[in-house]
N, C-alpha and C positions, 0 to 999 in steps of 0.2 A: 488575559489573552497571551498566549505564548509568543515568543519572538518569531518562530517559523510561521505561525498563523498570521501575525501582523505583516511579515514580509510578503506572504502569499496574497493578502488583501491589497497591499500596496502595488504588487506586480499586476494584479487584476485591474486595479484602477488605472495604472499606467497604460496597459493594453487597451482598455476601453477609451482612455483619452487619446491614445495614438490613432485608434480606428475612427474616433469622432473627428479628429483633426484631418485625417486623410479624406473622410467623406466631405468635410467642409471645403477643403482645397479642390477636390474633384468637382463639387457642385459649382464653386466659383469659377473654375476654369471652363466648365461647360457653358455657363451663362455668358462668360466673356467671349467664347467662340461664337455664340449666337449673336452677341452684340456686334462683334466685328463683321459678321456676315450681313447683319441688318444695316450697318453703316455703309458697307460697300454697295448694298442694294440701293440705298437712298442716293448715293453719289452717282451711280449709273443712271438712275431715273432722272436726276437733275441734269446731268451732263450729256449723256449719250442718247437717251430715248427721244428727246426732241429732234435730234438729227436723223434718226432712223426708226420711227415708231412702228412701221409695218413689220419689221423684222424682230425688234426687241420686245415689244409689248407681250407677245405670248410667252416668251422665255422669262420675262420679269414677273409675269403672273405666276408662272411655275415656281420661280425662286421664292416669292413671298409666301406661297402656300407651304413650301418646305420649311421656311423659317418659322411660320406660325405654328405648324404642327409640332416641330421640335420644341418650341417654347411651351405649348400647351402640355405636351407629354412631360417635360421637365417640371412644370409647375404642379401637375397632378400626381406624377409618379417620380419624384426626384431620385429615388433609390433604384429605379428600374435599370437593369444592366444595359438596355439598348438606348437609354436617353442620351448618353454622350455620343453614341454613334449617329443618332439622328442629328445631333448638333454638328457633328463632323460633316455630315452630308450637306449642310447648308453652306459649306465652303464653295459650292458651285456658284454662289453669288460673288465670292471673292474672285473666282475664275473669270467671271464676266467682266469685272473691273480691270483685272490684269490684262485681259484681251483688248479692252478699250485702250489702255495705256500702251500696249504693244503696237497697236495700229497708229497711235499718235507718234510714237518714237520712229516708226518706219516713215511716216509722212514728214517728220522733221529731219530725216536723214541722219539719225543719231549714230554714234560709233557702233561698230559691230559687236564690241564687248557688251555694251549696254543692251542692245537688241537681243543678244544671245542669252543674257541673264533674265530679261523679262520673258523671253520665250520659254526658258527653263521653268520659271515660276508658273507660267500659263499651263505648261504640260503637267506640272505637279498638281495644280488646281483642278485639272481635268481628271487625274487618276485618283486623287485622294477621295472624292465623293464616290467613285466606283468601288474603292476598297470598303468604305463605310456601307455602301449598299450591299456588298457581298456579305458583310458581317451581319447586317440586319436581316437579310433573307436567310442566311444559313442558320441563325439562332432564333428565328421568328417562332413564337411570339413572346416567350418568357425571357429570352436572352441568356439562358443557362446552357453552358457547354456540357453535353451529356456523354460524349464519346471522345476518345483521344484522337480519332481520325478527324473530327470536326475542328479540334484545336490546331492540329497540324496544318490542315488545309487552309484555315483562315489566317494562320501566321504566314504561310507561304505567299498569300496574296500581296503582302508588303514588298515582295521581291519585284513587283511590277514597277516600283519606283526606280529600279535600276535602268529602265528603258530611257527616261530623260537624261540620266547621268551618262549613259553610253552615247546617246545622240549628241550631248554637249561636248564630250571629250573625244568622240571618235569620228566626227564629221567635220570636214573643212569648211562647209557651208551651214548656215543656220537652217535647221529643219522646221520650216514654218507650217502650221496647219493649213488645210486646203481653203478655209474660210478667211484666212488672213493673207492678203495679196501684197506682193512687193514688185516694184518695177524691174528690179534686177536682183540676182542672187546676192545674199548678204554673207560676206566672209565671216567665218567663226574663228576668232583669235584663240579661243579656248580649246579648239579641236586639233588633233594631230593627224598625220597622214598614215598612221600605223594601220588603222582599220579601214579608212576610206569608204565610209558608209554612203550609199546612194541616198540622197535626200528624199526621193520619191518612195523608195522602199522603207526608209526610216519613218516617214510620215504615215505610211499604211500600217506599219507595225504599231505605231503609237495609237492611231485611231482604233485599231482592233483590240488593243490591250484593255481598254475600259470595258467593252462588252464581254470580253472573255473573263475578266475578273468577276463581273456581275453574274456570269453563267456559273461560276463556282458556287456562289451563294444559292443560285436557283437549284442546282443539283443537290446541295445539302438540304435545301428546303423540301424537295421531293422525297428524299430518303427519310427526313425527319417526320414528314406527314405519314409515311407508310408505317412508321414505328409508333406514332402517337396514339393516345387514347382518344375516345370521342370528344371529350371536353377540350383537349388541346386542338383537335382538328377543327372544332367550331371557330376558334380564334384564327386559325390559318386560312379558313375559307374566305376571310375578308379579301385576300389577294385575288380571289377568282373574279371579283368585279372589274379591276383594271385589265386582267387577262382577257376578259370578254371584249374589251374595247381595242385590243391590240390589232385585230384585223383591219380596223378602219384606216389608220395611217399607212398600213402596208398596201391596202387597195389603192389609196391615193398615190402612193409612190409607183405602183405598177401601171397606172394609166396616166396620160398627159393631163396634169393638173397644175394649177398655180402653186408656186412654192409656199405662198402664205398659208394656203389650206393645209398643206402637209405639215407646216410648222405648228399650226393650230391643233391639228389632230394629235401630233406627238405631245404637245403640251397637255392636252386633255388626258392622255394616257399616263404621263408622268405625274400629273396632279392626282389622278385616281390612285396610282400606286402609293403616293405619299400619304393621302388621306386614309387609304386602306391600312397602311402600316400603323398610323396613329390609332385607328380604331381597334386594330388587333392588339396593340399594346395596352390601351386603356380599357377595352372590353366594356363599353357602357352597358349598364344593366337593362335599360329600356330599348336597346337596339340589338337585334339578332342578325347575325351575318346571313343566315339562310333566308330570312324574310326580306332583307335588302336585296340580295342577289336574285331573289325570285322575280323581282320586277326589272331586272337588268336587261341590257340591250340584247345579250346573246339569246336569252330565253324568248324575248320578243321576236328576234329574227328567226329562230327555229320554229316558233309557233306560226309565224307568218309564212315561212317556207312550207310547212306541213299543210296549212290552209290553202295555199296556192296550188300545191300538188293535188289536193282534194278537189278543188274547183276545176282544175284542168282535166282530171280524170272524168269527173261527172260531165263536164261540157263536151269533152271529146266523145264520150259515149252517146250523148244526146245528138251531137252533130252527125255522127256516123249513122245513128238510127233515123235521123230526119231524111237522109238520102234514100232510105228504103221504105219508110213508113210515113203516114200522115203526121202532121205537127203534134196533134194530141197524143198519139201513141209514142212519138219520139220524146215528148216531155215526160211521159210516164216512165219510159225506159231510163231516162236520165235521173228521175227521182228514185227509182228502184236501185240503180247503181250507187247513188249517193247514200241510201240507207244501208246497202250492203257494205260499202267502204267505210262507213262511219266507225265501226269497232276498230278497224285498222288505224284510222286517224287517232282515235282515243289512245290506242296502244302506243303509237309513235309519240304522242304528246307526253305520255307517262315515261317513256324511255328518255325523251329529251329532258324532262324534269329530273329524273334520276341521274342522268349523265352530268347535268350542271350542278345539282344540289347534293347528290349522294342519296343513299337510302335513308329514309326517316321512319322510325318505328312508332306505331300507335302506342301511346302510354298505357292504355288498358291492356292491350295484348302483351306489352312488355312486362307489366306487373303480374299478369296471369302466368306467363312463361317463367318468371322468377319464382312464383310460388311452387311450380313443379320442380325446378332445379334445386330449391332450398332443401328439399327432402333428402338430398344426397350429401349435404354438407354436415360434418360432425365436428367442426372446429370453429371457435369464435373468431380466431384470427382470419379465417377465410370468409366467415359469415358477414362480419361487419363491413368490410370493404365492398362486398357484393351488394349489400343493402344500400350503402351510400352511393355507389356508382349507378345503381339502377334509378334511384331517386333523381340524381343530377341529370342523367342522360334521358331517362324516360319522360320526366316532367319539365325538362329544360330549365333547371334551377341553376342559379349562380353558384351555390354551394349547399351542402347538406351535412348534417352531423347526426350520428347514431350513438346514443348513450344507453348502457345497460346498468341496472342497479343491483346491489347486493341485497340480501334479506334485511340487513340493518339500515338500508336506505342510502348507503354510500355508493360511489361510482365503482362499478365492477370493471367495465371496459368501455372504450370509446373509440370511434373512428371518424375523423373529419377531413380525410384526404390531405391535400396540401395545406400546411399551416399558414399560408400567405394571407394575412389580414383577417383570418377567421375570428380571432379573439376580439377584434374591434367591431364585429358585425353582430347585429341583433337579429334573431330569427323572426320571420313574419308569420310563421305558423309552427306550433308545437303540438304534436299528436302523441298521446301516450301509447306505449306498447303494453298491452295487458294480456294476462293468461288467467282465465277463469276468475275474472274480477280483480286480480292482483296485478298491480303495476310492476313491471319488470324492467322498464326502460322508457325511452322517449325518442321521437324523431324530431329534429329541429331543421326546419327548411328555410333557406334564404330566399330572396326574391327571384322571380323568373327572369330569364334573359330578355324576354319581351312581354310587356303587359303585366297584369296582376294575376294572382291565383284566383281562378273562378270557383264556383260551387262544385262543378264536376271535378276539378282538380283536387279539391279538398276531399271529396268522396273517394277518389282513387287512392289518395295518400292514406286515408283511414282504412280502406280495404287492404292496402299494402301493410299497414301497421298490424292488422289482425293476423295476416299471414306471417309477418315477422315474429309475432308473439308465439305462434305455433312452432316456428323454426327455432326460436331461442329455447323453448321448452324441450324440443327434441334434442338439441345440442347438449343442453344441461343434463337431460336424462341419460344420453349416451355417455357423457363424461362420468356421471355417477355410476352407471353400470360398469364402465371400464375400471373405475376406482374399486368398486366392490369385487370385480373379477380379480384385480391385482391383489386385493387383500385376501381373497379366497386362495389364490395360488400361494401367497406367502404363508398363510395359515396351514395349508396342506403340506408345504415343504417343511415347516416347523414340526408338524405332527410326525412326518417321516423321520426327521432327525431325532425327535424324542423317542420314537419307537426303536430306532437303531441303538440309541444310547441305552434304552431299557433292556434290549436284548443283550447287549454287552454286559450290563450290570448283572443280569440273571445268570449269564454264562460264567462270569467271574465268581459270583456267590456259590454257584454249584461246584465250580472247580476248586475254589479256595476254602469252601466250607464243608458242605455235605460230602463231597467226593473225598476230601482229605480225612474226614471222620470215618467214612466207610473203609478207607484204606487202612487206617489205624486199627479199626475193629477187626478187619480181616487178618491183620498181623497178630493181634492178641489172640484171636481164635486159633490161628496157626500155631502160636506158641503153646497154648493150652493143649492142643491136639498132640504136639510133639512130646509134651510132658507125660501124657497118658497113652503114648503110641505103643508102649510095650505091652499094654494090656489090650485085649480085644473085646472089652466090655461095651455095654451100650453107650457109655459116655463118649468114647472115641468115635463111634459111628455118628452120634448126634453132632459132635463138634465138626466132623467132616462135612455133614450135610449143611450145618450152619455156615461154614466157610464157603461152600459152593453156592449157597443162596446169596450170601453177601457179594460174591463175585458177579453173579447175575444182576443184582441190583446196581452194582457199580457200572457194569456194562450198559445197563439201561440208562443210567444217569449220564454216562458219557455220550450215548446216542442222542439223549434229549438235549444236552448242552450243544452237541454238534449241530442239531437241527435248529436250535434257537439262534446260534451264531457260532460258526466254526472258529476255534482258536487260531487255526492256521491262517485264516483270512486276516485276523488282527495282527498276527505276528509277522507274516511274510508277504501278504498282499494277495491280489486277485488271482494272478496266473498260477502260483503254487497251489492255492486252494482249489482252483478249477481242475488242475492236473490230479490232485489227490482225489477229488470227487470222481473224475473219469476213471482213475485207477481202481476205485472200489466198485464201479458199475459192472454188473455181470455181462453186459453186451460190450464187445470190443469197441473201444472209443479212441479216436485220434484227435489230438488238440493241435491246432495251428494258431500261432500268436506272434505278434511283433516282439522281437527280442527285447526291446526297451521296456515292455510291460513287466518284465521280471523284477526290475528295480524301480519301477515307477510308483509314486505315492499318489493315489487317487482320493477324491473326497469320500468320506466314510459312507454317506448315504448312497453314492453312486456305486461303490464297491459292493455294498450289501444288495442293492437292487439288481446289479448285473449277476452276482453269484446266484441269487435265488431264482432269477429268470432261467439260468442254465440248469439249476437243480430241478426246477419244476418241469422244464422241457424233458430232462432225462427221466424223471419219475413218470411222466405221461407216456414216454416211449416204452418204458418197461411195463407199464400197466396196460396200454392199449395198442402200441405200435407194432408188436411182433417183428422187430427189426433185427437184421443180422449185423449191422454196422452203424456206428454213429460218428459224426464229425462235429467238432466244436471249433469255432473261429473267433478270435479276439483281435481287433485292430483299432488303432488310434489314428485318426486323420484330422489334422488341425486341432480343434477343440471339441471333437466328438469321439466318444468311445462306442464302438459297434461290436456287439456280441451276437453270435448265431449258433444254434444247435440244429443240425440236420440229420435225419435218419432215412433209411430206405425201407421203412415199414409199409403197412397197409394204407396209411393215410386216412383222411376223412373229409367230410364236407363242412367247412367252418360255419356256414350259415345254419346248419342243423344242430350245432352243439348247444345243449341246454344247461350244462353244468356251470358252476360259478368259478372254476379254477382259472380259466383264461381271463374272465372279467376281473377277478381280483388281481391277477398278475398285471393286467393292462392298467388298472388303477394305481398299482404300486409303481410301475414304470412312469406313468404320467405325473405322479406326485413329485418326482425329482426333475420334471421337465423333459422326460424322454418320450419316445414313441415306440410302440410295440407293433410288429407286423407278423402275421401268421399266414404262411403259404402252404396249402395242402390240397390234395385231390385224391380220391379213392384209387388205391393201387400205385400211387406216385410218391409216397413218402410225405414227410412233414418237415417244414423249416420254420423255426421260431427265431426271429431276430429282433433286436432292440437297439436303439441309438440313444445315447445319453450325452447331454452337453456337459463339458467339464468347465465349471465356473470357478473352481479353486485352482491354485497354482500347483503344478506337479513338480516333484523333486526326486531325490534318491533316498532309498532306505539305507 
């Protein structure tokens, strides 16, 4: 092992050791916090509850539930990010003990400095659980900060601790809470006269600070719920249960009621919130939030209200009918009204159910709908998460995993959603994904959030697996076709390049070989003719005819080489070659081009395809167009070369063209990735344009 590798391993070990030590300290501090809160709770129960059981018992019940829930969450999920904050929320028990000590100090007429410090501790004990509650609500239920705005808002909640500091240093009198009474105002030796805060205003601000901080968490929770996926929303719905209980203490406060009943009602709500937070964090497999809330108070109240309205409507109709009709007919009218209103009642009950629990999809319909949508997916990266999410949401599974296999049996791809604890869980059902008898993957299903998988659930999952097999086959076929198409495009491009190279080779061979030999022969014949020029015999005439014939053969060879690949195109580029072509054309031709094209170096295959596109268009114009003028345009915009040949001839109807000239030209343009367009109409001339992508770097000749 090299020194660098050894040092890297040692660094990794140190980092892991540091992280492990940090987790150990964090866990110990959290347990210590719960222990302190439990100790304070016991002290209050022993010392204060016997003196005032009616007022303290409901609150002490609430505190013990908070401590128990925090301890259970910490024991079951010690690494959960919200576990320390649940433990910090138990500081409310410390707050109760500090409040008891503060009352004792006031009764003993302690010094103002002592009372001010105990009051400051009581205020902090009141606000710290509120900060913890905001954190729990704002990051419910996984405890992970997902947005920068969440982190900033939750960090700002700590600023509320400045309120006790300001009250301690800015008020000349101790700002006592409204539930802690003193016979006379207590002077505050820690406060100055610079701010001169009114104790009543300061007390109101302090009391409002706790709920306002909790409201920050509630707002973040609402925003988080709107952005969450269905699985995360199921965990958040646990908080709906205590929310449905909140109207009870509010109603008690609105009507003249014993204060003990109000205290009991609020204790029930707080206990409900605490238990709901614990359930949302733990997410027990056999307990589903929707099923629990289904039997909650709010749904019962709504159902009762709908039933009462139904009875009132029916009885009112019967009473009104009894004033005009006999009793039997009045009862019949009431029965008819009840039957008519029954669908409305059922509709209202469904609306109440949806309002409380949200929309729930039938698993069968969800799987059928997925089968239709999978037909449009052509990517495994999109297919696997869709399959997994459908299984989890439609079947109510704790988790699901989708695995695909290669032809050799190895794992091709897999999607199991969040990796949290999945590797430590064993599937309760494994269903193969098969295509025409061949296994291509498998579906691994975890337990349901409520109950066990029934026979109908297994049948639905097996149906889903068959649909998934067809979808996997379609995706793989699409991928294979795309690969084949890419290979075909590459092969066609290579063929065009090979043709272009072959054209250049033939042109060079003609120019450097046969053409040079013919030129030499013409020279030799000319020399022999000069030697016999003085005589007018048959030999001189035959040599003259031979020389003329060789010139014609040389001209034909030059035309042939020019048609195969013009030398000017290789030597000077596209624009000079096109200008030379236009100059030789018998129809007056104008060339418009970007100035930079004269010195630009274009890819050989693009130059050849563009040149012969223009040459073919000019040849067709001369052959069929009967034109008086031609225009040729060459432009480069971005990485695209555009050429266009336009005439003012007789035109034609493109759909009636039966020859192969345009088809061959279109194939040649497409082989280099270009696009050919032909615009023509009878009597309106013809325009042939082509666009070529420039994939090679352009430079200067």
